[in-house]
ZAMARGU-4260 file (C-alpha; in steps of 0.2 Angstrom, whole numbers, plus 5000, padded with zeros to 4 digits):
<rodrens>
0) 5088/4654/5171 | 5085/4649/5189 | 5079/4665/5198 | 5075/4658/5215 | 5084/4661/5230
5) 5094/4647/5240 | 5092/4643/5256 | 5108/4652/5262 | 5101/4669/5252 | 5084/4667/5262
10) 5095/4666/5278 | 5106/4681/5274 | 5090/4691/5268 | 5083/4686/5287 | 5098/4692/5296
15) 5099/4708/5285 | 5080/4711/5287 | 5081/4709/5307 | 5098/4720/5307 | 5088/4735/5298
20) 5075/4732/5310 | 5084/4733/5327 | 5100/4742/5323 | 5092/4758/5316 | 5090/4773/5328
25) 5071/4777/5332 | 5074/4794/5328 | 5079/4790/5311 | 5067/4775/5308 | 5053/4788/5311
30) 5059/4802/5297 | 5062/4788/5285 | 5043/4782/5288 | 5036/4800/5287 | 5046/4805/5271
35) 5056/4819/5281 | 5073/4823/5276 | 5089/4817/5286 | 5101/4829/5293 | 5119/4827/5290
40) 5121/4820/5308 | 5108/4807/5304 | 5117/4801/5289 | 5133/4802/5297 | 5128/4791/5312
45) 5118/4778/5301 | 5133/4775/5290 | 5145/4772/5305 | 5131/4760/5312 | 5134/4750/5295
50) 5153/4752/5294 | 5154/4745/5313 | 5144/4730/5308 | 5155/4728/5291 | 5141/4733/5279
55) 5145/4751/5274 | 5155/4747/5258 | 5149/4728/5254 | 5153/4729/5237 | 5172/4735/5239
60) 5186/4720/5240 | 5187/4714/5257 | 5205/4721/5261 | 5197/4739/5261 | 5182/4734/5270
65) 5171/4725/5259 | 5161/4708/5263 | 5165/4697/5250 | 5146/4694/5245 | 5141/4689/5227
70) 5130/4699/5216 | 5115/4691/5224 | 5117/4695/5242 | 5122/4713/5237 | 5106/4714/5228
75) 5095/4707/5243 | 5107/4720/5254 | 5101/4733/5244 | 5082/4727/5243 | 5080/4726/5262
80) 5088/4742/5265 | 5075/4752/5255 | 5062/4741/5261 | 5064/4744/5279 | 5065/4759/5275
85) 5083/4762/5281 | 5095/4777/5272 | 5107/4772/5259 | 5126/4775/5263 | 5131/4791/5255
90) 5132/4786/5236 | 5145/4799/5232 | 5157/4791/5244 | 5153/4771/5244 | 5147/4768/5224
95) 5158/4783/5215 | 5173/4789/5222 | 5176/4774/5233 | 5177/4761/5219 | 5186/4772/5208
100) 5200/4774/5222 | 5202/4755/5223 | 5204/4752/5205 | 5216/4766/5201 | 5221/4775/5216
105) 5238/4774/5223 | 5242/4764/5237 | 5244/4780/5248 | 5228/4787/5242 | 5219/4771/5247
110) 5226/4772/5263 | 5221/4790/5267 | 5204/4789/5258 | 5196/4773/5259 | 5194/4771/5278
115) 5189/4789/5280 | 5178/4786/5266 | 5168/4772/5272 | 5167/4779/5289 | 5160/4795/5282
120) 5174/4806/5291 | 5177/4812/5273 | 5159/4817/5264 | 5162/4818/5246 | 5153/4827/5232
125) 5152/4826/5213 | 5160/4840/5202 | 5156/4834/5184 | 5141/4844/5178 | 5143/4861/5171
130) 5134/4874/5164 | 5132/4868/5145 | 5141/4852/5150 | 5128/4840/5158 | 5123/4825/5147
135) 5137/4830/5136 | 5149/4829/5149 | 5165/4828/5138 | 5163/4847/5134 | 5167/4852/5151
140) 5178/4867/5152 | 5183/4867/5170 | 5205/4867/5167 | 5219/4864/5177 | 5236/4866/5172
145) 5251/4860/5183 | 5262/4872/5191 | 5276/4865/5202 | 5267/4852/5214 | 5249/4858/5211
150) 5235/4859/5197 | 5228/4877/5197 | 5210/4874/5195 | 5196/4887/5186 | 5179/4885/5181
155) 5163/4881/5188 | 5152/4865/5192 | 5132/4864/5194 | 5119/4853/5201 | 5133/4848/5214
160) 5122/4838/5226 | 5125/4842/5244 | 5141/4852/5240 | 5137/4863/5256 | 5140/4848/5267
165) 5154/4840/5259 | 5173/4839/5263 | 5178/4834/5247 | 5174/4835/5229 | 5180/4822/5215
170) 5181/4832/5200 | 5184/4831/5182 | 5196/4845/5174 | 5202/4847/5157 | 5221/4847/5158
175) 5224/4846/5139 | 5216/4857/5129 | 5221/4852/5112 | 5216/4833/5115 | 5201/4826/5108
180) 5187/4830/5121 | 5187/4813/5130 | 5206/4811/5131 | 5211/4828/5138 | 5201/4826/5154
185) 5208/4822/5173 | 5202/4816/5189 | 5205/4827/5205 | 5201/4826/5223 | 5199/4843/5229
190) 5197/4848/5248 | 5182/4861/5248 | 5191/4871/5261 | 5204/4876/5249 | 5204/4894/5245
195) 5195/4900/5229 | 5181/4886/5232 | 5164/4895/5231 | 5148/4885/5235 | 5131/4895/5231
200) 5113/4885/5234 | 5102/4881/5219 | 5085/4882/5228 | 5073/4868/5219 | 5054/4867/5217
205) 5052/4856/5232 | 5059/4869/5244 | 5075/4860/5248 | 5092/4866/5247 | 5100/4850/5238
210) 5109/4857/5224 | 5124/4868/5222 | 5134/4879/5210 | 5153/4877/5215 | 5165/4891/5207
215) 5183/4887/5208 | 5194/4901/5206 | 5214/4899/5205 | 5210/4883/5217 | 5228/4875/5220
220) 5226/4856/5221 | 5242/4847/5226 | 5247/4834/5213 | 5245/4818/5223 | 5228/4822/5221
225) 5227/4816/5204 | 5219/4799/5203 | 5226/4787/5191 | 5235/4795/5175 | 5233/4813/5169
230) 5221/4814/5154 | 5214/4798/5158 | 5199/4804/5168 | 5185/4799/5155 | 5189/4781/5158
235) 5188/4783/5176 | 5172/4794/5175 | 5163/4780/5164 | 5167/4767/5177 | 5160/4778/5190
240) 5144/4782/5182 | 5141/4763/5179 | 5143/4761/5197 | 5130/4776/5201 | 5118/4766/5191
245) 5119/4750/5202 | 5104/4750/5212 | 5097/4766/5204 | 5082/4757/5200 | 5076/4758/5219
250) 5065/4742/5218 | 5063/4741/5236 | 5060/4759/5239 | 5045/4759/5226 | 5038/4744/5235
255) 5038/4753/5252 | 5031/4768/5243 | 5016/4756/5237 | 5015/4748/5253 | 5012/4764/5261
260) 5000/4770/5249 | 4989/4756/5251 | 4989/4757/5270 | 4986/4776/5271 | 4973/4774/5256
265) 4962/4764/5269 | 4962/4779/5280 | 4956/4792/5267 | 4939/4793/5262 | 4931/4797/5245
270) 4914/4798/5244 | 4910/4793/5261 | 4921/4778/5258 | 4940/4772/5261 | 4950/4778/5245
275) 4957/4760/5245 | 4937/4752/5239 | 4939/4762/5225 | 4940/4751/5209 | 4949/4764/5200
280) 4961/4767/5213 | 4964/4748/5215 | 4967/4747/5196 | 4980/4760/5196 | 4989/4752/5210
285) 4987/4735/5203 | 4994/4740/5186 | 5009/4749/5194 | 5012/4732/5205 | 5012/4723/5189
290) 5024/4733/5181 | 5036/4733/5197 | 5037/4713/5197 | 5040/4713/5178 | 5055/4725/5182
295) 5061/4715/5198 | 5063/4699/5186 | 5073/4710/5175 | 5084/4715/5188 | 5085/4698/5195
300) 5092/4692/5177 | 5105/4707/5178 | 5110/4701/5194 | 5110/4682/5188 | 5121/4687/5174
305) 5135/4699/5183 | 5142/4682/5187 | 5148/4679/5170 | 5154/4698/5169 | 5173/4702/5171
310) 5178/4712/5186 | 5172/4730/5184 | 5161/4727/5168 | 5144/4734/5168 | 5128/4725/5160
315) 5121/4736/5147 | 5103/4730/5153 | 5106/4742/5168 | 5101/4755/5157 | 5085/4747/5155
320) 5082/4746/5175 | 5087/4764/5176 | 5073/4770/5164 | 5059/4759/5170 | 5064/4760/5187
325) 5065/4779/5188 | 5047/4780/5180 | 5040/4767/5192 | 5047/4779/5206 | 5039/4794/5199
330) 5022/4784/5196 | 5022/4780/5215 | 5024/4796/5221 | 5011/4803/5210 | 4999/4789/5218
335) 5003/4795/5236 | 5000/4814/5229 | 4982/4807/5224 | 4979/4800/5243 | 4986/4815/5250
340) 4974/4828/5240 | 4976/4847/5244 | 4985/4842/5260 | 5000/4839/5247 | 5001/4855/5242
345) 5004/4864/5259 | 5021/4872/5261 | 5027/4864/5278 | 5045/4865/5280 | 5048/4862/5299
350) 5038/4845/5297 | 5049/4841/5281 | 5064/4841/5291 | 5056/4835/5307 | 5060/4852/5316
355) 5042/4859/5317 | 5035/4866/5333 | 5017/4868/5326 | 5004/4856/5323 | 5004/4849/5304
360) 4990/4856/5291 | 4981/4838/5289 | 4989/4821/5291 | 5008/4822/5297 | 5013/4811/5284
365) 5006/4822/5270 | 5017/4836/5274 | 5032/4828/5264 | 5021/4820/5249 | 5023/4834/5237
370) 5041/4838/5240 | 5044/4820/5237 | 5034/4821/5221 | 5044/4835/5216 | 5061/4828/5220
375) 5057/4812/5210 | 5055/4822/5195 | 5073/4823/5193 | 5076/4804/5196 | 5075/4801/5177
380) 5088/4815/5174 | 5101/4812/5186 | 5114/4796/5185 | 5112/4797/5166 | 5096/4803/5159
385) 5083/4791/5152 | 5087/4800/5135 | 5105/4794/5135 | 5101/4778/5143 | 5090/4773/5128
390) 5104/4777/5115 | 5115/4766/5127 | 5102/4753/5123 | 5101/4756/5105 | 5119/4754/5103
395) 5125/4742/5116 | 5110/4730/5116 | 5099/4732/5100 | 5116/4735/5090 | 5110/4750/5080
</rodrens>
């Protein structure tokens, strides 16, 4: 298998790299470099810049705004975006609900939602997990019954990322309580402004408001917001979760963190000498770089194999990428924590959000290291926990 890039692919990589260098607003670039959190306005502004360039939804069909790129160019695009570093387009929109609508939505749904999803006129959140139904998603209990032209929805969702910012939620609901768990689930689009929708924050250890509980009490959803067929939502959810894992290894982001770590270690003294000269530190960085290179080659094999898969099919080896990729993301944040030392443990929310009026305690870059470390602990859980991915590998690759 030849994993070398062609001259055309190298030229494309250079074009993309130049775009991320020149088109990203300086205020957003600075936040990305410092590890600061982006506001909703930042995320919307950047996605609209991508959309104006025709690159917000590159993996969609061309008729709905896609680029027609193959797997390799999509890989290079993600890699350069993460290494720039530049923000990813909102994954709930472009990698989750959008592809489901492309595959199973009605023409009316496609015309209404897809252009607004690509331009981030509609911000979607994901209503899947529930108390007692996370990794075992098929046991969800949020129920919907059809009354006239509406589904009446009652239940609770949890760990709903950015629900407090969202305009819409794509939601799994149980529409046939008597069917086998996977057969009685439907996929609805819920307007978050509908009466009966309540969003409550779940503060996390990194000091952020990212997750939420969502309560649905007699929420009336127009029947036209059903995607696909009733009781077939499990099929769409599996397809969506496969799309969610595309690029979840975030190798480009880990490369950027490691490069950042080496630059910062040259400024930090340990025993009167730069930390970058410490043999122990250099061994740790080198070991991580070797692991990252091995993972990159694995991802390139998955990308090359994607040419041979039927449309919409997912390579089970993506589970390998998810497991090792998230472990290496966590390892890179641990190295940055070591570099920051005691400064990493200070709580400086203003500097985390780029709104501080006072001077930082220690280097400005250190103010975001601990929140980043804590948030990245969740990387091995979201997108399908690593334990579940090991089951996928055992079943679909090893045949156990």
